[in-house]
N, C-alpha and C positions, 0 to 999 in steps of 0.2 A: 387794648387789643381787641377786645370782645367783638367790634363791628368791622375787624379787617379782615380779608381773605386769608385762606390758607397760603396763598402761595406769597402774600405780603408778609404773613408771620415768620415763613420760613426765611424770606430775605432779609428780615429786620435784624437776625441775630448776627453779630460779627462773625467773622472768619468761617463764615458757611457752616456752623455749628450750631445744631437746634437742639436744647434740653429743655423737655417739657414736663407739665404737672398734670396728672389726672387721678381720678377716684379708680383706682384698680379694682375695687370689689363691683363698685357700678358699672365698669366696663364688663367684666367677665358676665355679670348678670344678663346685661344686654346681649352679649355673645353667644349666651346659651339659648336666649329666647331667640335669637334671630339665626341662629346656626343649625336649625332643623333641615334646612333645605341642601340637598345633597347636589354635588357637582356630577354632573353628566360624564360618564367615560370617552376616552376617546380613544380611536384607533391611529397609530400613528402611521405617517406614509413612507414607504420605503422606495428607494429609486437606486437604479442600477447605471452607474456612468462608466464609459468606457471610450477609446478611439477607434474608430472604425477602419477599413481598409484605404480609405481617401485621407486619413490623417486628421479626420474632424471629429471633434471630440461628442459625445452623443450620451444622454441622460433619458433614462426610461423610467417611468412611474410605474410601479407595480399595481396590477390589481388582485383582488380576491381570485383566489385559485390558482390555478397551475400556469406557470411562462416556462416556456421552453426555450434552451438557448442551444444553438447548432448552427451549422453550414447549409442545411437543406433550406431553400426557398419557403418551405411550409413552417418554419420555426417563428416563435414569436419576437425571438432576437435574432437576427441573422449576422453571424461574424464568419465570412467567407475567406478564410485562410486555411491551408491545408490542414496544419496541426489540429484543427476544430472538427470534431466529428459531426456527420450530419444531423444526429440529434446527441449532443454531447451532455448537457446538465438540465435539470429541471428544479425551479423553484417554487415552493408552495408558501403562500400566504393566507392566512386564515386567522382571525382573531387577534390578529396584533402580532402574530409568530410567524416570523420568515424562516423557511426552512429549505435548506440546499442539498440536493440530491445528485450523484452522478448519476448519467442514464447509459453506463456501460461504454463510455467511451475508450478510444484507443489509446489515449495518452494520460486519461485520467484528469480529474479534477482536483485542484490544490487549493486549500484553504488556510490563509496566511502562512503558507510555505509548506504544509503538510498534505501529503495525499490523503484524499477523502475515501474513508474505506466504510461508512455508514452516514446515515442523514445526518447533517448538521445545522444547530441553529445559528442564523445569521443576526449580528447586530451591527449599530453604525459603527464606521470604521474599519471592519473587515474587508480583506481584499482575497479574492480569489481567482483563479487561473484556470481557464479552459483551452489546453494546448498552450499556444503561446500568448493569447489573450489575456490581458489582465482587466479585471473588472471591479470595481469598488463598490462597495454598500454604502448608501447613504440614508437618513434617517431623520424626516422631520415632520412639523406638526404645524399650521397654519396658526401663527401667532393669534389671530383673532378669535380661534376657538378656545385658547388658554387664558386669556386675559380677561378678568373679571372686572365691571363697572363697579363692584360694590364697595371698595375700598376707599375711605376719604382721609385725606393727609389733615389730622388734627394734632393736638399737642399732647404729649405724654412722656413720662419720665421712662428713662432706660432706652431711648432712640436717638441714634447717632446720625445725622446727615453732614457730610463733609465733603466739600469741594476736591476734585481729583487732583488738581494741581498741589493741593497742600498735602494731599493723604499718600500721593504715590511716591514720594521720595522719602528714603531712609531718614530718621533725624540722627542731627548730629551728638556725638558724645556730649559736647559742651553745653546742649539745649537741656530746658526741663523734660522731664519724661513726657510725652505724647499723652500717657495714659491720666497725666495729671488734669489735662483739658478735657478728657472725654469718658472718665469713669463714672459709674453709676453712683449718683449723688445720695447722700443720706443726711437726714435733716439732725443737726445737733440742737436738741432742745432746752440744753443748758443756760442758765441765767446770760443774757446777753446778746438774746434775740435769734432770730429764725438763719442762723449760721449752717452753710453747710460745710462739711468737711469730706476730705477724700479718703477713699479705703485703698492706702497704699500699703503693700508687702512690706516696704523698707522705707527707712528715714533717714536722712544724713549722709553719712558715707555708705551706710549699707544702700540706701536708696541709689545712689550713684553707682555703686557695684552692680545692683539689680537692673538697672535702665542700660549699662554697659553690655551686660549679657543678653539683654533683650534687643539690643542695637546689634549686636554679633550675629544672633540667631537670624535677624532680620535681613543681615547681609549675605549671609551664607544661603539664605532661602532664596533670595534675589539671584545670586549667581547661579544656583541650581535651576531657577525657573528660566533664566535667559539660555543657559547653555541646553536645556532640554527643547526649548520652543525655536531658538534660531538654527534650525537644522535643515531647513529647505524641504518638510515634508509635504506631500500632497495635502490638500486642504481637508478632505474628510479625516484623515489621521491626525491633523493637527488640531482639530476641534475635539476628537475623541482625547488626544493627549492632554488637552486644555483641563477637560471634566476630570481626567485622571490626577492632574495637579492639585485641583480644588480638594479633591478628597486626602490627598497626602498634606496639606498645609493648613487645612481649617476642619473643625469637627462637624461637618456637613453630613445629612443623611440622604440628601436629595440635591440634585443640580441641573440646571437648565443652562443652554446656551441658545441665543436667540440673534440672529442676524437679520439685516436690513438687504433687501434684493438691490441689486445694483441699478436695476433698471427702474422699477417702480416704487423703490423704497419700502415696500412691504415688510413688515416682520413676520420671519418663519422660525420656529424651534426647531434648530439644527440636531442639537444633541439634548436628549431628557433621560435621566439616569439615577437608581438608586445606588446607595454606597456597594451593595452586594451585586451590582452588574445587571439587575432587572430594570425595566422600564416602568415609569410610575403608572398605575392604572386609571388614574383620574386627575391628570395635572392639571392645576388651574393657578393662575399668578394675579396679582393684582395691577389693574391696567393703570391706575392711579399711580402706582410706584414705579411701574416702568417707564410710563411717559414722563414723570419728574425726572428721574434718574437720567434718562436721555435728553431731555428738554434743558435740564438746568446742569448737565455734567457733575452730578455729585454721585458720592459713594454714600449707601445708607445701611443701617445696621440697626434691626430692633431686636432688642434683649428679651420681650415676652410680647408676641404679637396678639394674644389673647386678652391682654390687660392694656391694649394702646387703642384708644378711642380714634388716633390718629389713622388707624388702619381698619377700624369699623369689621373687624373679622366675621363678621356673622355669615358669609358665605363661604368662600374657597378656605380661607385660612382655617377656620372651623372645622370643615369637611376633610380637609387634608391632615388635619392636627398638626398642624404649624404653629411652633410656640415662639421660634427666634428663625431670623435670617439675616444674610448680607446680601446685597446686590449693589453692582458698580456697572458704569457703561464702559462700553469696547469700545477706545477714544485711542485712534493713532494719532493723535497731535495735529489733525487736520479736519477731522469729522467723527460722529459717533457714528458706528458701523453696527452696534448690536448692545446686547446686555448679557451679563454674567451674573446669575442667581444661584445661591444655596441656601438652605434651610435645615431646620433639626424638630423635630417634635418634642424637645426640652426646652424648657425656659432659660435663659443666660448661658447657653452652649458657646456665645461668640462674644468675645472682649475687644477692646480697642485696637491691641496688637493683630488680631485677626484681621480687623478691617483694614490695616497699613498692608498687611502681606495680601490681602483678598484684593484689594484696590491696584496694588502692584502687579499682580498676576495677570488682572484685567488689562492692564497698560500693556505688558508684554504680548499677551495673548493677541491685544488688538493689531499690533505691529506687526507679529509674526503672521497673523491673519491676511493683513494688507499685503504683506511680502508674498504670501502663497497664492492670493488673488493675481498680484503681477506676475509672479513666476509662472503662472497658469495662462495667463493672456499672453505672454512673450512665446510660451510654447504652442498656444493655439495660432498665433501669427506665424511663427516660422513653420510650421506643418502646411499653413495656408498660402505662406510664400512659395515653399518647397513646390506645393502641388500648383501652384498660377504660374511657375517659373517653368513649367513644363509646356506651357502654351503660349506664353507672353512674353513680351520684351521687360527687361527691368523697369523702364520708365513707365510702361503700361502697369506694372505690379504694382509700384510705388504709388501710382495714382488710385488703383485699386484698393490697397490697404489705407490709405490715407483719404479716401473719399466718403469714409461713413457709409449712409444709408444709399447715397448716389451712387457710390462704388458698386454696393450690392445690387441695387436697381439696374446697374448695366448687365448683369447676368440672366436677369428675367427674360425668357423668351419673348422676341418682338421681330417686328419686320423692319429690317435696316437696307438701306443703299450700301452695296458693299461690291468690292471686285474679289474674284476667288481665282486661284491658281494651283493648277496640279503641274506636279512634277513627276517624272518618271524615268527610271533607268532602263536604257535599251538592252535587251538581250542580256537579262541579267543572271536567267536561269542557266542559259548556256556557259556564262561567263563563270558560275559557281560550280560547274561539273569538274570533279577533280580535286575540290578545294573542302579540306576539312571543316567542321561546322565552326569552329572558333574562329578560323580565317575569315568565312563569310561573314559572322558577327561583327569582327574587327574591323573588315571593310565596311560593312554598312553604317557603324558606329561612327567611322571617321568621315562618311560623306555626309550622313545626317547632321554631325555636329558643324562642318562648315556650312551648309544650306542652312540649318536653324540660325547661326549666326549672322547670315546676310538677311533673313527674314525679320528677324528682331531687330536689326539696326535701324529699318524703315517703321518699327513698332508695328510689324505684323503679327498675327495671331496665328500659332502653328496649330491647327485644327488636330490631325492626326497624322501618324505613319501608317501606309496601308502596303505591307509588304516591304516593296522596295520604292514605293512612291510616297510622296509627300501634297498632302491637301492645306494650303493657308489661306487666310482670308484677311481682306484689308478694309477698315471701316466699321469695326466691331472688336471687343465690345465698346469701345468709345467712337463717336462719328469721327471720319475723317474727311474732310471736303478734298481732298486730293488723292483719295485712295487709288484711282486708277495709276495717277503717276507713280505713286510708292509701289505699286505690284509690278509694274514694267521696270522700274530701276532696279527693284530687286532682281528680277530675273536677269536681268543685264548681269548684275554684280555676281549672281550664282552662277552663270556661264563662265565668268572669268576665274572665279574661286576654282570651279572644276578642272579649268585648265592648268591652275596652279598646282592642284592635286595630281592631275597626270605627269606633271613635269617632274615633280619630286619622288614618285613610287614607280619601282621596277615591275609591279605586275600589270597586266593588261589594262590598257585606258579605259576609262569609264566615260559614257556617251549618256546623255539624257535628251528629253523631250519636256516643253513646258509650253502648257495652253493657259491663256488668262481669260476671262470674261466678266464683264459689269451686270449688274441689276439687283432687284430686290429680292431678299433671302430672308429666311426666318433665322435668327441667331439667337443664342443663350445655353444657359444649361438646360440639358434635353436627356431624359431617361426615367428610371424608375426610383423612387424614394431611396432604394439599396444602392443605387449607383448612377450617378448624372455626369456628364460630360458637357464641356463647353462645344459647341458645333455649330454648323451652318447648313441649313436645309432649302431645296427649293429647286426650280428648274435652271436657274443660273448656275448652280454646282453640278446638275447633271450634263448641260450643254458645255462648261468647260473641261469634264472627264471625257464626253465624245470628242471634242475638238482633239485634245491630247491623245488620244488612243486611236484615232481614224484618220486624223489629218496630218498633225505636227510629224516632221523628219527629224532623225538624230542632229542633236546640237542646234534645234531650231526653236525660236518661240514664236507662237502664234496667238494673236490677239483678235477678238471679236469687234464687230462695227459698235457694237454698246461701249465697249471699253476705248476703241480709239477715239470716238465721240467726245469722253470725258477728259480726255488727257489735254492739260494747259500747258507743259514744257515741251521742248523741242526734242521729238522722237523720229528718226528715220524708218520709216515702212515701206513693206512692198505688197501691193495688192494682190491677194491668191484667188479673188473670185468669190463666187456663192457656192457654196455646198449643201448637200441635204444630209443631216445627221440622222442616224439610227435611232428610231423611237421620238422623231420630232417632225412636226408637219410644218412645211415651209422652208426656205432657204437661209443660210446663215452667213453673212459675208465677213470673210477672214482676211487678215493680214499679216506679213512676217514682220517682227520686229528686227531692223538690222543694226541699229545702234542709236 
């Protein structure tokens, strides 16, 4: 095996188990000689995640110094809801410490459910409320900064590498104890050769009884782990709970959880913690170990890393005083999404049973994390769908949500050929005199609902409600070659729908005017970074508005020559002649739509 690669040596051993030999004294001497280089300290990145008023999830990475949260536009993080004060809270980040302070807000700042009375230290997984806004605290470190290239996979005693499909399942009582396959070997130098014997705590019936107890403990731990993780927690709390469980089930003093980014597959350390809750000051992991664990889908246990040439602990292991560790991939049965790692400054703190439990925890955690990702995606899609349904028909919403990047590109501000429709109620102000506010709202809601249904029926986009008026556009966000026909047919359907409404209500009948114009316009999401809406801008919109307010009579549908020329279906019209509209040079030829 002397001329074979490290990877070949690992794969050559049956059942994914590597049991190696080495000169422990020589390895320690080499480690002491090479371990003088200190790992550089890292400052973890803190970020705040929340959902804005439009229902869109946001994540803000904090910079050193002060970050102000509030309703005022001058704040670093603007949350524009009434329960948030103009300057509600401040977050101070310095030297890796993140501190939350209430800024004298009216409704207070609550950290993990308790009102803040003094400054408080934030850590990953914390949740605080500013008014009714919930903000999650996340912490991560780019994995490229904590993974060291120095550790090599060579052979050594006391190191276990086990495939996770064999380590993740609890052993059956009838099987031989798994510790018999993975216990630290000791050489039996009695006559008869270089035989290994296993240091087992029980033999015969006692061994079976001991194994049954270990089996029962493992099943109990797995049950507790599954019950704890499968609870639908948000992802930041889920990751924090996984690390809590690591300290509960194995004798670790330090634990890391690394996740792959869904887009670029880059690793980042999402949770780094010592048993006492503090953050490791100089986190370093072996890149070789992490890559091997993820690539080969194996769990790994080292009894004494300083005695193990396969880890060549000259750099980070020596600097971090790591003597034993366990590492397992986060595998959700379809892909490896990250790594779970724990270590201890003392040697032989982890045994084979710990590897079983740790690997099972990693598997449960991977499934729970994947479920949390899925739940988060569903929540985001639901909120996005609710937002889109305010402007678009269900068919257009489905095309946007399932269109990937092309669907998103449809919302970029761009010039399109569209048809714009204005609809306005006649003498609505006079109609509302003597009505209670709730009666006015009820009347408008009923009118807008019926008209929006007709607009969506032809896959038009409801741009906005303006008082008692409606602005709709056809031909955006997706091109529609027949956008003029759709607009005219929608106007006729709206007129019929209003007649039906008037026939069924006892109040004073409603009357409306409709104007339609076609041409080039700028369409897309337009606004500030804090508030953007899909809208349509341009002369074609202004002209349609002027036609509706200056020319159209009650119950009349008026279209421009530009719209009439684009019609492909049979539409009966009556020429109204050319008119000069306020704010425009030149005349506009107009037509009344009869049917």
